[in-house]
N, C-alpha and C positions, 0 to 999 in steps of 0.2 A: 333412345332413338335418335338417329342423326337428323338434324334439321338444317335449313339453309344457313343458319348462323354458324354452323360448324365449318363452313368453308373459310372462315376468317380467323384471325388470331384470338386466342382464348385467354381470359384473365387467369392468373395463377390460382390453382386449387389450394387446399389446406395441406400443403407439403412444403418442406424447406428446400432451398437450393435452387440451382439454375433450372428455370422453367422455360418452355418454348414450344412453338409449333414447328414441325418438320414436314416438308412437302417434297415428294419424289415423283418424277415423271420420266418415262422411258421413250426413246426414239430408236426404232430398229427397222431401218429401211435397206433391204438387201439390194434393191435395184439402184438406189442412189449411192450405195456403199458408204452409208453414214449411220453410225451407231452411237448412242449417247444416253447420259443421265443428266437431268436438270434437277438440282437439289437445293433446298433452302432450309436454314435453321433460324427462325425468327424468335429471339429470346426476350425475356423480361428484364434484361440487364442493360438495355439501351443499345443493343447491336444485333445485327443479323449476319449470317454467313451465306454468301451467294456462290453457287457452284454451277459450272457448265463443263461437263466432262465428256469429251467426244473422241471417237476413233473415226478418222476421215481417210478413206482409201488406205486403211491399215496403219495409219500414223496417229498416235495420241496427240490431241491438242486440247489442253485443259486450262480452265480459268477458275480462280477462286478469289473472293474478296470479302473482307470484314468491313461492314459499313454501319453507320449510326442509324438507329431506329428509335421511335418513341418507346418508352417503357410500358405505356398503356396499350391495351389491346385495341386494334383498329381493323378497318376493312380494306386497307390497301388502296390502289395497287402498291406492291412493294418493289423497290428498285434501288440499286446502287449507282444508277446512271448508265450502266452497261447492260446488266441483266434485269429483266422486269417480269414479275408474275402478276396476273390479273384474273379475277373471277369474272367471267362474262355472264353466265347463268348458273346460279347455285345448284349444285348436285348434278349438273348436266354439261357445262362447258367452261373451260379455263384457257388461258393464253400465256405463252412464254415468248419473250423477244430478247434478242441479244445483238449487240452492236460492238464487236471487238475488232482489233486490228488484223487478226488472222482468219476470222470467219464471222458470219452474222446469220441470224435467222428470225423468222416470224412464224410461229407454230400455234395452231389451234388444236385443242384436245376436246373431242366431244364423246360423251358416254355412248358405248355400244349397247349396254344393258344397265339396269339399275345397280347402284353401288351396294357394297356389303359392309355392314357394321360388324367389326370383329367381336363386339360384345354379344353377338348372336351366335357365336361358335357353340356347337352342341355341348362341348365339355367345358365351356367357359373360356375366357380370353387366354391364349397361350403365352402372352407376353410377360416380361419381367414385372415384378410387383411395383417397380418404380413407375410403371405406366398405368397402374390401376386407378390412380386419381384422375386420369385424363381419358382419352379416347383414341380410336383408330378406325378409319374406314378406307376402303379400296374400291377401285372401279376399273372395268375394262373400257378402253378408250379407242378412238380412231383419231390418229394424228395426221394433219394436213398442213401444208404451208410451203415456204421456200427457204432454201439454205444457200447462202452465198459463200464461196471460198475465196479468201482474199490473200492467201499466201501459198507458197509451194508451187509445184509444177502445174497445178490446175487453177492458179490464181485467175480470177475473172469469171469463173464458171458460177452459174446459179442453178441449183438442182431442185427439182420438185420433190417434196416429201409427201408420201401417201402410204401410211402403214398403220397396222394395229399397234396399240400401245397399252400402258398400264399406269395408274397413279395411286398414290396413297397419301394420306394426311393424318398425322398424329399430333397430339398435344399431351405433354408429359414432362416429368423431371428425370427422364432416363439417363441423361448425361451429367447428372449432378453429383454422383458418388465419387469418392476419392479412390483411385486405384491403389493396389498394394504397394507398400514401400519399396520392395525389391522383388519384382516378378522374375521368375526363371524363364529363359528362352525355351519355349516349347511350341509344339504345333498341334493344338487341341482343336478338333472340329467343333464349331459352334452351331449356329442356326443355318437352316436352308429355307429358301423362299423364292420359288420360281413363279414367273408370270408366263403361262403357257397360252399363247395366242393362236387360235385356230379359226378356220373359216366360219364355223357355225357355233362355236362355243369358246369360252375362256376359262382356264383352270388355274387355280392358285392353291398353294399349301404352305403353311408355316409350321416348322417343327425343328427338332434338334436330336442329336444322338442320345440324349439323356432318356433312358427308358421310363423315367417318372415324369418327363415333360409332357405338357398338353400339346395336342395337334389342333390347328385351326385351318381355315381356308374355305374356298367356295368354288362353285361352278356356275357360270352365267351362260344362258342361251335364251332362245325365244320364249321359253316357258318361265323365265325369271332368273333370279339369283338365289342359289340354295347352298347351305353350309355342307361341307363334307363331314364324314364321321371320324375318319382317322387316316393314317398313312405312314409312310416311311420313305427313306432315301438311301440309295447306294451311291457311294462316291468313288471316283477314280482321280487321284491327285498325281501331280508331277513329282519328280524326285525331291524337289525342295519342300514338299508337303504344304505348299501355300497356293499354288496355281492349279485350278481345277481343269481336268482333261475331259471328263464326262460325268453325267449323272443318269440315274434311273429312278423314277419316282413311282411309288405305289399309292394310290388314293382309294379309300374305302368310302362308299356312298351309303346314306341311310337306308336306301332300298335294297341293299345287298350287292349292288354292282361294284366291281373292282376295276380300276383303270390303271394301266401301266403306261408311263410316258418315258421315253428315252431321248437323250440329246443326240444331235448329229453334228454337223459342222460348227466349229467355233469361229467367231468373227473378230475376236479380240476381247479385251476387258479393261475396266477402269476400277479405281478404288475410291470410295467416298472419303471426303475430308471431314472427319468427325473429331471434334474437340469438345472439352468442357469449357471452363473459363481460362485455362492455361493454354495459350496458343501453341506452346512448344511441345506439349505432351499429347501424343497420339493415344486416344482412349479406346479405339476399336478398329480392327482391320476388317472392313466390310467390302467384299469384292463383288463386282458386277460384270460377269462374263455374258456375252451375247451368243446365243445358240439357235440352231434349228431344232425342232422337236418332231417326234412321231408317236402317235398313240398306237400301241402294239395291237390292241384288240380290233381296231377299225381301220388302221392305215392312214388316219387323218394326219396331215402334216401342217406345221406352222413354225413359229419362231417366237423369240422373246428373250427374257433375262433370267439367269439362274443365280440370284444373289445367295451369298453364303459368307460366313465369318470364320476366322481362325484365331484362337486365343493362346497366349496374350498377344496384344499388338506388338509388332516388331518391324523396324526399330521403334523403341518407345519414344526417344527424344529426337526431334526433327531439326537438330542443330549439330 
């Protein structure tokens, strides 16, 4: 069961290797024309990685920094002096602030509905075994605040942010494994994980093309947060087999209802900065495209992020 203590850094479980908490927040504001992911990896090795990955008026503006942390678990706030994450009210409200040379923001994220503990997935957690020693929860959010643009043709503008959002928080050793000695360049579809944000409900699913893989996810609305039973994903990729063009998701509910959701307009994408302990080696190509969505059965429309991965990561070495 998720408790207030799970909002903070977790001491290492009985597993070897790099351990840490990862935190993910989305910003998808079509009116402001600002789309982004705020991401943290707070490790037990005395450092954290701080990321602010945005598309502003169609232009990527990204920030990443590796900064010292205590090795011991603590309750934050966590900051590198530029990007800061703070828990305001456990299980209900968090805050992210950024003060950079090209842009700045102060954003509050409040829960729209109760969070979902992925351990409550009907068929068990769908994540890799390296996460079994830890935990993972997600929540539909409402993001509000201000976003200041300090560079480019709109320098000096401050835009209001008011949009639905999504967050997750994991603690695990999932980036501790050593990659293959010599991986071949391929384009193998990995996981899919959309946050489908609608006026009266929030839909999430985690799965992969592996027919033996487990499916997890949830639907939140005024009746609460409920796990899904199963589902699948249809992909349309560009010629480079890396950039997603469109998705169609099928979600199966425990009561027999089937939901189909398709993507609409794409507003751009970013890719997470994911490393193990070797800063030069890319260990995962995890993409975050921003889309409109439509529920085929009801006509409901919304927006969100359609995260997916492609394996192996390419390029592997970042020098």
